[in-house]
KOLRO-242061 format. One record per residue (C-alpha): residue number from 0; x, y negated, z negated. Coordinates in nm, 4 decimals, padded with zeros to 6 digits. Layout:
! KOLRO-242061
tivex NUM	X X	Y Y	Z Z
...
***
This chain:
! KOLRO-242061
tivex 0	X -00.8543	Y 02.1707	Z 02.1316
tivex 1	X -01.2103	Y 02.3250	Z 02.1314
tivex 2	X -01.3351	Y 01.9761	Z 02.0698
tivex 3	X -01.1584	Y 01.8091	Z 02.3766
tivex 4	X -01.2732	Y 02.1188	Z 02.6005
tivex 5	X -01.6210	Y 02.0862	Z 02.5030
tivex 6	X -01.6343	Y 01.6877	Z 02.5041
tivex 7	X -01.4597	Y 01.7281	Z 02.8777
tivex 8	X -01.7940	Y 01.9117	Z 02.9836
tivex 9	X -01.9959	Y 01.5792	Z 02.8731
tivex 10	X -01.7710	Y 01.3395	Z 03.0583
tivex 11	X -01.8173	Y 01.3430	Z 03.4427
tivex 12	X -01.5298	Y 01.3002	Z 03.6557
tivex 13	X -01.6493	Y 00.9679	Z 03.7940
tivex 14	X -01.6323	Y 00.8217	Z 03.4359
tivex 15	X -01.2544	Y 00.9041	Z 03.4196
tivex 16	X -01.0971	Y 00.9736	Z 03.7196
tivex 17	X -01.1234	Y 01.1740	Z 04.0581
tivex 18	X -00.9812	Y 01.5076	Z 03.9574
tivex 19	X -01.1001	Y 01.7793	Z 03.6938
tivex 20	X -00.7285	Y 01.8116	Z 03.5339
tivex 21	X -00.7853	Y 01.4222	Z 03.4808
tivex 22	X -01.1133	Y 01.4797	Z 03.2724
tivex 23	X -00.8928	Y 01.7217	Z 03.0234
tivex 24	X -00.6146	Y 01.5400	Z 03.0137
tivex 25	X -00.8104	Y 01.2307	Z 02.9313
tivex 26	X -00.9626	Y 01.3998	Z 02.6101
tivex 27	X -00.6516	Y 01.6010	Z 02.5387
tivex 28	X -00.4387	Y 01.2570	Z 02.4923
tivex 29	X -00.7397	Y 01.0823	Z 02.3065
tivex 30	X -00.7720	Y 01.3557	Z 02.0786
tivex 31	X -00.3932	Y 01.3994	Z 02.0090
tivex 32	X -00.3484	Y 01.0052	Z 01.9390
tivex 33	X -00.6922	Y 01.0398	Z 01.7081
tivex 34	X -00.4809	Y 01.2713	Z 01.5294
tivex 35	X -00.2590	Y 01.0149	Z 01.4203
tivex 36	X -00.5471	Y 00.8182	Z 01.2910
tivex 37	X -00.6407	Y 01.1382	Z 01.1123
tivex 38	X -00.2781	Y 01.1240	Z 00.9500
tivex 39	X -00.3235	Y 00.7595	Z 00.8729
tivex 40	X -00.6663	Y 00.7931	Z 00.6552
tivex 41	X -00.5031	Y 01.1052	Z 00.5061
tivex 42	X -00.2173	Y 00.9127	Z 00.3583
tivex 43	X -00.4712	Y 00.6916	Z 00.1970
tivex 44	X -00.7017	Y 00.9600	Z 00.0632
tivex 45	X -00.3512	Y 01.1055	Z -00.0814
tivex 46	X -00.3593	Y 00.7860	Z -00.3050
tivex 47	X -00.6590	Y 00.9247	Z -00.4894
tivex 48	X -00.5601	Y 01.3031	Z -00.4684
tivex 49	X -00.2272	Y 01.2536	Z -00.5822
tivex 50	X -00.2780	Y 00.9356	Z -00.8228
tivex 51	X -00.1593	Y 01.1018	Z -01.1580
tivex 52	X 00.1481	Y 01.3034	Z -00.9856
tivex 53	X 00.2623	Y 00.9738	Z -00.8533
tivex 54	X 00.2226	Y 00.7768	Z -01.1549
tivex 55	X 00.4149	Y 01.0256	Z -01.3410
tivex 56	X 00.6840	Y 01.0947	Z -01.0883
tivex 57	X 00.7520	Y 00.7258	Z -00.9697
tivex 58	X 00.6909	Y 00.6008	Z -01.3257
tivex 59	X 00.4548	Y 00.3462	Z -01.1870
tivex 60	X 00.3498	Y 00.1746	Z -01.5170
tivex 61	X 00.4346	Y -00.1630	Z -01.6765
tivex 62	X 00.6227	Y -00.3923	Z -01.4321
tivex 63	X 00.5113	Y -00.1897	Z -01.0981
tivex 64	X 00.1434	Y -00.0565	Z -01.1604
tivex 65	X -00.0032	Y 00.1972	Z -00.9371
tivex 66	X -00.2418	Y -00.0750	Z -00.7752
tivex 67	X 00.0634	Y -00.2013	Z -00.6538
tivex 68	X 00.2013	Y 00.1036	Z -00.5229
tivex 69	X -00.1211	Y 00.1905	Z -00.3421
tivex 70	X -00.1858	Y -00.1693	Z -00.2092
tivex 71	X 00.1549	Y -00.1476	Z -00.0212
tivex 72	X -00.0377	Y 00.0809	Z 00.2278
tivex 73	X -00.2801	Y -00.1971	Z 00.3198
tivex 74	X -00.0257	Y -00.4800	Z 00.2978
tivex 75	X 00.1807	Y -00.2835	Z 00.5374
tivex 76	X -00.1329	Y -00.2742	Z 00.7771
tivex 77	X -00.2184	Y -00.6143	Z 00.7857
tivex 78	X 00.1117	Y -00.7234	Z 00.8407
tivex 79	X 00.1701	Y -00.4947	Z 01.1616
tivex 80	X -00.1724	Y -00.5274	Z 01.2855
tivex 81	X -00.1314	Y -00.8046	Z 01.5523
tivex 82	X 00.2496	Y -00.7016	Z 01.6116
tivex 83	X 00.1310	Y -00.3596	Z 01.6995
tivex 84	X -00.1747	Y -00.4923	Z 01.9166
tivex 85	X 00.0632	Y -00.7053	Z 02.1271
tivex 86	X 00.3415	Y -00.4086	Z 02.1681
tivex 87	X 00.0902	Y -00.1661	Z 02.2743
tivex 88	X -00.0267	Y -00.3883	Z 02.5557
tivex 89	X 00.3078	Y -00.4540	Z 02.6665
tivex 90	X 00.4868	Y -00.0908	Z 02.6631
tivex 91	X 00.4108	Y 00.2784	Z 02.6743
tivex 92	X 00.1471	Y 00.3663	Z 02.4343
tivex 93	X 00.3004	Y 00.6961	Z 02.3779
tivex 94	X 00.6574	Y 00.5807	Z 02.3057
tivex 95	X 00.5154	Y 00.3167	Z 02.0611
tivex 96	X 00.2929	Y 00.5943	Z 01.8811
tivex 97	X 00.6307	Y 00.8354	Z 01.8740
tivex 98	X 00.8075	Y 00.5662	Z 01.7178
tivex 99	X 00.5099	Y 00.4675	Z 01.4505
tivex 100	X 00.4868	Y 00.8178	Z 01.3558
tivex 101	X 00.8375	Y 00.8465	Z 01.2961
tivex 102	X 00.8361	Y 00.5589	Z 01.0707
tivex 103	X 00.5453	Y 00.6896	Z 00.8862
tivex 104	X 00.7375	Y 01.0112	Z 00.8378
tivex 105	X 01.0294	Y 00.8295	Z 00.6999
tivex 106	X 00.7949	Y 00.7031	Z 00.4484
tivex 107	X 00.6598	Y 01.0190	Z 00.3719
tivex 108	X 00.9838	Y 01.2076	Z 00.3450
tivex 109	X 01.1206	Y 00.9230	Z 00.1416
tivex 110	X 00.8119	Y 00.9745	Z -00.1262
tivex 111	X 00.9152	Y 01.3051	Z -00.1244
tivex 112	X 01.2724	Y 01.2393	Z -00.2491
tivex 113	X 01.2796	Y 00.9425	Z -00.4580
tivex 114	X 01.1899	Y 00.9326	Z -00.8239
tivex 115	X 01.1482	Y 00.5662	Z -00.8956
tivex 116	X 00.8877	Y 00.2761	Z -00.8419
tivex 117	X 01.0893	Y 00.0481	Z -00.6210
tivex 118	X 01.2291	Y 00.2898	Z -00.3477
tivex 119	X 00.8375	Y 00.4470	Z -00.3734
tivex 120	X 00.6811	Y 00.1188	Z -00.3006
tivex 121	X 00.9034	Y 00.0667	Z -00.0040
tivex 122	X 00.8158	Y 00.3846	Z 00.1217
tivex 123	X 00.4546	Y 00.3341	Z 00.1053
tivex 124	X 00.5095	Y -00.0064	Z 00.2527
tivex 125	X 00.6877	Y 00.1613	Z 00.5587
tivex 126	X 00.3767	Y 00.4185	Z 00.5602
tivex 127	X 00.1466	Y 00.0990	Z 00.5974
tivex 128	X 00.3575	Y -00.0376	Z 00.8659
tivex 129	X 00.3829	Y 00.2669	Z 01.0683
tivex 130	X -00.0159	Y 00.3442	Z 01.0516
tivex 131	X -00.1218	Y -00.0076	Z 01.1453
tivex 132	X -00.1178	Y 00.1326	Z 01.5373
tivex 133	X -00.3323	Y 00.4280	Z 01.4738
tivex 134	X -00.6746	Y 00.3046	Z 01.5791
tivex 135	X -00.5396	Y 00.0530	Z 01.7814
tivex 136	X -00.3616	Y 00.3239	Z 01.9934
tivex 137	X -00.6517	Y 00.5104	Z 02.0252
tivex 138	X -00.8463	Y 00.2005	Z 02.1873
tivex 139	X -00.5265	Y 00.1618	Z 02.4387
tivex 140	X -00.5692	Y 00.5396	Z 02.5544
tivex 141	X -00.9163	Y 00.5309	Z 02.5867
tivex 142	X -00.8999	Y 00.2049	Z 02.7941
tivex 143	X -00.6418	Y 00.3545	Z 03.0257
tivex 144	X -00.8636	Y 00.6851	Z 03.0817
tivex 145	X -01.2027	Y 00.5908	Z 03.0423
tivex 146	X -01.4223	Y 00.3149	Z 03.2127
tivex 147	X -01.4968	Y 00.0654	Z 02.9497
tivex 148	X -01.8945	Y 00.0943	Z 03.0039
tivex 149	X -01.8380	Y 00.4757	Z 02.9065
tivex 150	X -01.6006	Y 00.4249	Z 02.6401
tivex 151	X -01.8133	Y 00.4564	Z 02.3213
tivex 152	X -01.8577	Y 00.8301	Z 02.3063
tivex 153	X -01.4566	Y 00.8888	Z 02.3050
tivex 154	X -01.3860	Y 00.6211	Z 02.0567
tivex 155	X -01.6610	Y 00.7617	Z 01.8199
tivex 156	X -01.5016	Y 01.0994	Z 01.8353
tivex 157	X -01.1663	Y 00.9562	Z 01.7459
tivex 158	X -01.2878	Y 00.7671	Z 01.4732
tivex 159	X -01.5028	Y 01.0771	Z 01.3376
tivex 160	X -01.1660	Y 01.2855	Z 01.3575
tivex 161	X -00.9822	Y 00.9970	Z 01.1815
tivex 162	X -01.2535	Y 01.0124	Z 00.8959
tivex 163	X -01.2091	Y 01.3982	Z 00.8806
tivex 164	X -00.8509	Y 01.2732	Z 00.7915
tivex 165	X -00.9706	Y 01.1032	Z 00.4758
tivex 166	X -01.1977	Y 01.4036	Z 00.3738
tivex 167	X -00.9080	Y 01.6384	Z 00.4481
tivex 168	X -00.6706	Y 01.4467	Z 00.2083
tivex 169	X -00.9699	Y 01.4361	Z -00.0776
tivex 170	X -01.0787	Y 01.7940	Z -00.0308
tivex 171	X -00.8223	Y 02.0535	Z 00.1166
tivex 172	X -00.5040	Y 01.8880	Z -00.0438
tivex 173	X -00.7111	Y 01.8154	Z -00.3674
tivex 174	X -00.7606	Y 02.2184	Z -00.3719
tivex 175	X -00.3641	Y 02.2559	Z -00.2909
tivex 176	X -00.2809	Y 02.0360	Z -00.5556
tivex 177	X -00.5035	Y 02.2245	Z -00.8299
tivex 178	X -00.3683	Y 02.5447	Z -00.6985
tivex 179	X -00.0247	Y 02.4592	Z -00.6611
tivex 180	X 00.1538	Y 02.1156	Z -00.7480
tivex 181	X 00.1755	Y 01.7781	Z -00.6076
tivex 182	X 00.5041	Y 01.8327	Z -00.4751
tivex 183	X 00.3947	Y 02.1273	Z -00.2554
tivex 184	X 00.1143	Y 01.8766	Z -00.1151
tivex 185	X 00.3564	Y 01.6289	Z -00.0447
tivex 186	X 00.5865	Y 01.8971	Z 00.1716
tivex 187	X 00.2648	Y 02.0151	Z 00.3311
tivex 188	X 00.1800	Y 01.6426	Z 00.4347
tivex 189	X 00.5098	Y 01.5992	Z 00.5575
tivex 190	X 00.4828	Y 01.9329	Z 00.7873
tivex 191	X 00.1326	Y 01.8261	Z 00.9057
tivex 192	X 00.2893	Y 01.4925	Z 00.9977
tivex 193	X 00.5712	Y 01.6769	Z 01.2126
tivex 194	X 00.2956	Y 01.8862	Z 01.3598
tivex 195	X 00.0999	Y 01.5829	Z 01.4675
tivex 196	X 00.4310	Y 01.4092	Z 01.6240
tivex 197	X 00.5150	Y 01.7469	Z 01.8211
tivex 198	X 00.1360	Y 01.7402	Z 01.9720
tivex 199	X 00.1930	Y 01.3546	Z 02.0654
tivex 200	X 00.5218	Y 01.4410	Z 02.2460
tivex 201	X 00.3675	Y 01.7350	Z 02.4147
tivex 202	X 00.0140	Y 01.6410	Z 02.5077
tivex 203	X -00.0471	Y 01.2750	Z 02.5358
tivex 204	X -00.0283	Y 01.0985	Z 02.8562
tivex 205	X -00.0610	Y 00.7206	Z 02.8997
tivex 206	X -00.2409	Y 00.7302	Z 03.1664
tivex 207	X -00.3800	Y 00.8562	Z 03.5271
tivex 208	X -00.1355	Y 00.8948	Z 03.8090
tivex 209	X -00.3036	Y 00.6054	Z 03.9722
tivex 210	X -00.2588	Y 00.3767	Z 03.6771
tivex 211	X -00.5322	Y 00.2548	Z 03.4198
tivex 212	X -00.9166	Y 00.3454	Z 03.4986
tivex 213	X -00.9809	Y -00.0221	Z 03.3941
tivex 214	X -00.7969	Y -00.2650	Z 03.6265
tivex 215	X -00.6475	Y -00.5668	Z 03.5176
tivex 216	X -00.6893	Y -00.9275	Z 03.6625
tivex 217	X -00.3285	Y -00.9870	Z 03.7169
tivex 218	X -00.3163	Y -01.3064	Z 03.5827
tivex 219	X -00.4013	Y -01.1903	Z 03.2451
tivex 220	X -00.1209	Y -00.9320	Z 03.2049
tivex 221	X 00.1246	Y -01.1863	Z 03.3074
tivex 222	X 00.0727	Y -01.4302	Z 03.0345
tivex 223	X 00.3021	Y -01.5153	Z 02.7484
tivex 224	X 00.2692	Y -01.3300	Z 02.4332
tivex 225	X 00.1253	Y -01.6319	Z 02.2776
tivex 226	X -00.0980	Y -01.7350	Z 02.5643
tivex 227	X -00.2137	Y -01.3812	Z 02.5357
tivex 228	X -00.3105	Y -01.3856	Z 02.1503
tivex 229	X -00.4683	Y -01.7303	Z 02.2099
tivex 230	X -00.6968	Y -01.5974	Z 02.4839
tivex 231	X -00.7909	Y -01.3083	Z 02.2542
tivex 232	X -00.8661	Y -01.5584	Z 01.9470
tivex 233	X -01.0714	Y -01.7782	Z 02.1711
tivex 234	X -01.3324	Y -01.4805	Z 02.3086
tivex 235	X -01.6260	Y -01.4973	Z 02.0573
tivex 236	X -01.7301	Y -01.1397	Z 02.1153
tivex 237	X -01.4102	Y -01.0212	Z 01.9386
tivex 238	X -01.4900	Y -01.1997	Z 01.6349
tivex 239	X -01.8671	Y -01.1408	Z 01.6620
tivex 240	X -01.8123	Y -00.7488	Z 01.7231
tivex 241	X -01.5398	Y -00.7376	Z 01.4542
tivex 242	X -01.7530	Y -00.8781	Z 01.2023
tivex 243	X -02.0250	Y -00.6460	Z 01.2751
tivex 244	X -01.8223	Y -00.3524	Z 01.2123
tivex 245	X -01.6775	Y -00.5110	Z 00.9149
tivex 246	X -02.0077	Y -00.5644	Z 00.7598
tivex 247	X -02.1519	Y -00.2286	Z 00.8462
tivex 248	X -01.8500	Y -00.0710	Z 00.7106
tivex 249	X -01.9175	Y -00.2427	Z 00.3575
tivex 250	X -02.1293	Y 00.0821	Z 00.2418
tivex 251	X -01.8241	Y 00.2850	Z 00.2931
tivex 252	X -01.5843	Y 00.0471	Z 00.1651
tivex 253	X -01.8042	Y -00.0313	Z -00.1544
tivex 254	X -01.9798	Y 00.2946	Z -00.2465
tivex 255	X -01.7255	Y 00.5680	Z -00.1275
tivex 256	X -01.3876	Y 00.3886	Z -00.1905
tivex 257	X -01.4860	Y 00.1843	Z -00.5327
tivex 258	X -01.8248	Y 00.1661	Z -00.7090
tivex 259	X -02.0201	Y 00.4367	Z -00.5619
tivex 260	X -02.0019	Y 00.7295	Z -00.8436
tivex 261	X -02.0195	Y 00.5025	Z -01.1080
tivex 262	X -02.3066	Y 00.3237	Z -00.9509
tivex 263	X -02.5072	Y 00.6779	Z -00.9199
tivex 264	X -02.4752	Y 00.7488	Z -01.2803
tivex 265	X -02.5358	Y 00.3788	Z -01.4288
tivex 266	X -02.8482	Y 00.3168	Z -01.2381
tivex 267	X -02.9812	Y 00.6531	Z -01.1607
tivex 268	X -02.8714	Y 00.8847	Z -01.4681
tivex 269	X -02.5788	Y 01.0437	Z -01.6360
tivex 270	X -02.7429	Y 01.3542	Z -01.5361
tivex 271	X -02.6219	Y 01.2849	Z -01.1650
tivex 272	X -02.2412	Y 01.2511	Z -01.2663
tivex 273	X -02.1589	Y 01.5994	Z -01.0947
tivex 274	X -02.3518	Y 01.5098	Z -00.7847
tivex 275	X -02.2251	Y 01.1650	Z -00.7881
tivex 276	X -01.9333	Y 01.2737	Z -00.5185
tivex 277	X -02.1605	Y 01.4751	Z -00.3245
tivex 278	X -02.4036	Y 01.1942	Z -00.2786
tivex 279	X -02.1140	Y 00.9769	Z -00.1562
tivex 280	X -01.9839	Y 01.2928	Z 00.0861
tivex 281	X -02.3725	Y 01.2533	Z 00.2621
tivex 282	X -02.2860	Y 00.9033	Z 00.3521
tivex 283	X -01.9616	Y 00.9904	Z 00.5274
tivex 284	X -02.1120	Y 01.2824	Z 00.6609
tivex 285	X -02.4006	Y 01.1047	Z 00.8387
tivex 286	X -02.1586	Y 00.8558	Z 00.9600
tivex 287	X -01.9373	Y 01.1023	Z 01.1281
tivex 288	X -02.2381	Y 01.2734	Z 01.2739
tivex 289	X -02.4077	Y 00.9177	Z 01.4021
tivex 290	X -02.1007	Y 00.7853	Z 01.5609
tivex 291	X -02.0744	Y 01.0195	Z 01.8584
tivex 292	X -02.4342	Y 01.0361	Z 01.8946
tivex 293	X -02.4844	Y 00.6567	Z 01.9139
tivex 294	X -02.1672	Y 00.6060	Z 02.1223
tivex 295	X -02.3168	Y 00.8744	Z 02.3897
tivex 296	X -02.6473	Y 00.7281	Z 02.3862
tivex 297	X -02.5121	Y 00.3687	Z 02.4475
tivex 298	X -02.3197	Y 00.4957	Z 02.7016
tivex 299	X -02.6043	Y 00.5989	Z 02.8873
tivex 300	X -02.8145	Y 00.3226	Z 02.8105
tivex 301	X -02.5251	Y 00.1088	Z 02.9359
tivex 302	X -02.5770	Y -00.1334	Z 02.6972
tivex 303	X -02.4902	Y -00.1422	Z 02.3208
tivex 304	X -02.6499	Y -00.4421	Z 02.1783
tivex 305	X -03.0134	Y -00.3448	Z 02.1314
tivex 306	X -02.9092	Y -00.0149	Z 01.9209
tivex 307	X -02.6616	Y -00.2420	Z 01.7046
tivex 308	X -02.9750	Y -00.4781	Z 01.6433
tivex 309	X -03.1916	Y -00.1950	Z 01.5588
tivex 310	X -02.9508	Y -00.0274	Z 01.3571
tivex 311	X -02.8386	Y -00.2973	Z 01.1132
tivex 312	X -03.2012	Y -00.3974	Z 01.0954
tivex 313	X -03.2686	Y -00.0301	Z 00.9573
tivex 314	X -02.9725	Y -00.0263	Z 00.7353
tivex 315	X -03.1080	Y -00.3104	Z 00.5398
tivex 316	X -03.4682	Y -00.1142	Z 00.5110
tivex 317	X -03.3114	Y 00.1997	Z 00.4066
tivex 318	X -03.1159	Y 00.0383	Z 00.1355
tivex 319	X -03.4090	Y -00.0968	Z -00.0032
tivex 320	X -03.5551	Y 00.1948	Z -00.1922
tivex 321	X -03.1940	Y 00.2118	Z -00.3687
tivex 322	X -03.3365	Y -00.0832	Z -00.6047
tivex 323	X -03.5552	Y 00.1986	Z -00.7917
tivex 324	X -03.3965	Y 00.3336	Z -01.0743
tivex 325	X -03.3808	Y 00.6949	Z -01.1754
tivex 326	X -03.4109	Y 00.8488	Z -00.8288
tivex 327	X -03.3639	Y 01.2137	Z -00.8062
tivex 328	X -03.0482	Y 01.3703	Z -00.6794
tivex 329	X -03.1690	Y 01.5463	Z -00.3546
tivex 330	X -03.3782	Y 01.2237	Z -00.2621
tivex 331	X -03.0223	Y 01.0010	Z -00.3145
tivex 332	X -02.8153	Y 01.2608	Z -00.0816
tivex 333	X -03.1039	Y 01.2309	Z 00.1753
tivex 334	X -03.1035	Y 00.8396	Z 00.1520
tivex 335	X -02.7348	Y 00.8443	Z 00.1655
tivex 336	X -02.7236	Y 01.0465	Z 00.4661
tivex 337	X -02.9787	Y 00.8568	Z 00.6789
tivex 338	X -02.7765	Y 00.5380	Z 00.5879
tivex 339	X -02.4380	Y 00.6904	Z 00.7193
tivex 340	X -02.6454	Y 00.8053	Z 01.0249
tivex 341	X -02.7506	Y 00.4267	Z 01.0956
tivex 342	X -02.4610	Y 00.2482	Z 00.9835
tivex 343	X -02.2405	Y 00.4588	Z 01.1926
tivex 344	X -02.3405	Y 00.1960	Z 01.4591
tivex 345	X -02.0447	Y -00.0123	Z 01.3093
tivex 346	X -01.8265	Y 00.2119	Z 01.5528
tivex 347	X -02.0304	Y 00.0244	Z 01.8460
tivex 348	X -01.8074	Y -00.2873	Z 01.7867
tivex 349	X -01.5104	Y -00.1149	Z 01.8943
tivex 350	X -01.6079	Y -00.0726	Z 02.2716
tivex 351	X -01.7970	Y -00.4113	Z 02.2806
tivex 352	X -01.4335	Y -00.5627	Z 02.1819
tivex 353	X -01.2872	Y -00.3551	Z 02.4582
tivex 354	X -01.5506	Y -00.4594	Z 02.7219
tivex 355	X -01.5188	Y -00.8218	Z 02.6455
tivex 356	X -01.1517	Y -00.8300	Z 02.7047
tivex 357	X -00.9194	Y -00.7720	Z 03.0077
tivex 358	X -00.7320	Y -00.4292	Z 03.0515
tivex 359	X -00.4190	Y -00.5767	Z 02.9577
tivex 360	X -00.5276	Y -00.7136	Z 02.6236
tivex 361	X -00.7295	Y -00.4416	Z 02.5034
tivex 362	X -00.5096	Y -00.3474	Z 02.2032
tivex 363	X -00.4416	Y -00.7130	Z 02.1139
tivex 364	X -00.7802	Y -00.7676	Z 02.0926
tivex 365	X -00.8490	Y -00.4607	Z 01.8759
tivex 366	X -00.5812	Y -00.5736	Z 01.6700
tivex 367	X -00.7808	Y -00.8679	Z 01.5649
tivex 368	X -01.0746	Y -00.6630	Z 01.5094
tivex 369	X -00.8658	Y -00.4238	Z 01.2605
tivex 370	X -00.7798	Y -00.7298	Z 01.0276
tivex 371	X -01.1520	Y -00.8411	Z 01.0475
tivex 372	X -01.2441	Y -00.4879	Z 00.9610
tivex 373	X -00.9786	Y -00.3954	Z 00.6976
tivex 374	X -00.9590	Y -00.7390	Z 00.5251
tivex 375	X -01.3704	Y -00.7485	Z 00.5149
tivex 376	X -01.3331	Y -00.4021	Z 00.3522
tivex 377	X -01.1046	Y -00.5667	Z 00.0699
tivex 378	X -01.3162	Y -00.8765	Z 00.0259
tivex 379	X -01.6242	Y -00.6599	Z 00.0095
tivex 380	X -01.4721	Y -00.4847	Z -00.2880
tivex 381	X -01.3774	Y -00.7704	Z -00.4612
tivex 382	X -01.7097	Y -00.9664	Z -00.4372
tivex 383	X -01.8620	Y -00.6113	Z -00.5570
tivex 384	X -01.6194	Y -00.6296	Z -00.8674
tivex 385	X -01.7347	Y -01.0095	Z -00.9312
tivex 386	X -02.0883	Y -00.9449	Z -00.9210
tivex 387	X -02.0365	Y -00.6024	Z -01.1254
tivex 388	X -01.8537	Y -00.8255	Z -01.4118
tivex 389	X -02.1005	Y -01.1408	Z -01.3885
tivex 390	X -02.4102	Y -00.9070	Z -01.4219
tivex 391	X -02.4503	Y -00.5140	Z -01.3210
tivex 392	X -02.4310	Y -00.2288	Z -01.0736
tivex 393	X -02.7620	Y -00.3134	Z -00.9202
tivex 394	X -02.6389	Y -00.6556	Z -00.8343
tivex 395	X -02.3110	Y -00.5423	Z -00.7096
tivex 396	X -02.5392	Y -00.3144	Z -00.4740
tivex 397	X -02.7220	Y -00.6146	Z -00.3329
tivex 398	X -02.4212	Y -00.7306	Z -00.1649
tivex 399	X -02.4739	Y -00.4157	Z 00.0829
tivex 400	X -02.8299	Y -00.5015	Z 00.2567
tivex 401	X -02.7214	Y -00.8754	Z 00.2397
tivex 402	X -02.4311	Y -00.7829	Z 00.4680
tivex 403	X -02.6465	Y -00.5616	Z 00.6880
tivex 404	X -02.8800	Y -00.8462	Z 00.7510
tivex 405	X -02.6281	Y -01.0572	Z 00.8649
tivex 406	X -02.4921	Y -00.7986	Z 01.0759
tivex 407	X -02.8167	Y -00.8085	Z 01.2522
tivex 408	X -02.7911	Y -01.1639	Z 01.3092
tivex 409	X -02.4486	Y -01.1216	Z 01.4755
tivex 410	X -02.5631	Y -00.8380	Z 01.7085
tivex 411	X -02.8570	Y -01.0943	Z 01.8038
tivex 412	X -02.6013	Y -01.3575	Z 01.9011
tivex 413	X -02.3412	Y -01.1431	Z 02.0559
tivex 414	X -02.3222	Y -01.1321	Z 02.4394
tivex 415	X -02.2455	Y -00.8231	Z 02.6404
tivex 416	X -02.0160	Y -00.7713	Z 02.9364
tivex 417	X -02.2167	Y -00.4432	Z 03.0564
tivex 418	X -01.9016	Y -00.3123	Z 03.2051
tivex 419	X -01.8362	Y -00.6485	Z 03.4107
tivex 420	X -01.4572	Y -00.7612	Z 03.4398
tivex 421	X -01.4315	Y -00.9942	Z 03.1349
tivex 422	X -01.4016	Y -01.3742	Z 03.1985
***
């Protein structure tokens, strides 16, 4: 609540609606919706924190390995992204959010109760299904309460909260796991989800009394589901902004969630083994700080494209020193922190998608962006794995500056609406 109150002082009444309570309600709705995003990423982090416990409890060896179990999270997401976006554009965001949290909680409760592989895999799939709407719902709520040209800051705050969820799962729950047991962590995880559900039910409001702050053109809202999705697919900015976000997200997907610690030890020295995870954390911290700063800055500039280009170019350059071997731990922490600050420009892709579509299609457009972002991360990890197998860690790392350079080219081609009504 402290975050929402402080943030409410930054956004003016004109940005949200005409009454002061609406400013506070807008931020409360965004923050509590973002807490579901927090919970979603927390589930992913628990797959690492509780890996040994899950393998032993569900007997994840042989026919159903642990990788199959964890992949159900992503598979469930990808299957439901498009349906989730379409549903959020057609029905009450709060009701859809409530249903999806309940679905996820059923999966979490199931994992607490079952003791074999097949039902555990089904429960993880349910968690993936429920979580697919997490970030898309944030975009829907922001589009209802904030003018799209002022949406960069609230979206960045929501994404930062989500990333804190990942950090929470890998740090706080890891400490709890070491102090108690995996079962205790599962119980606490379920309790956390119930609290978030209550928060959504009590504090989230779909839209201001007068309706969404961004008005639909009327014609678009009357389109069929197929026609609506076709319109989203035919909007170039959705593809450009989605791919830009995906490409600048590669450092996190490849380094933090895949080969990062092993890369540090292999290229820069065995003596950094104890610091490797701290170095990866610097990248995440930089991203969490940079996102809201860039979001607020581009809201004030009333343009996102210039910073998107500059940050992608700087990201390409900041990665070049990493080709020198044997760098000191302190220098690596500094470089990865700055890398996080700069690549947090990936967050700017989300408001660009929102600005490029009619108000009635924001969630559907975001669902396409989510597929590009999550799918791109999976592709990046596989390409890095192939490069690693063919050569070495340095070759796998080469993927990152190349992708940042491509992101810069995409940002150059991208055309902004700058608050105008989408075509």
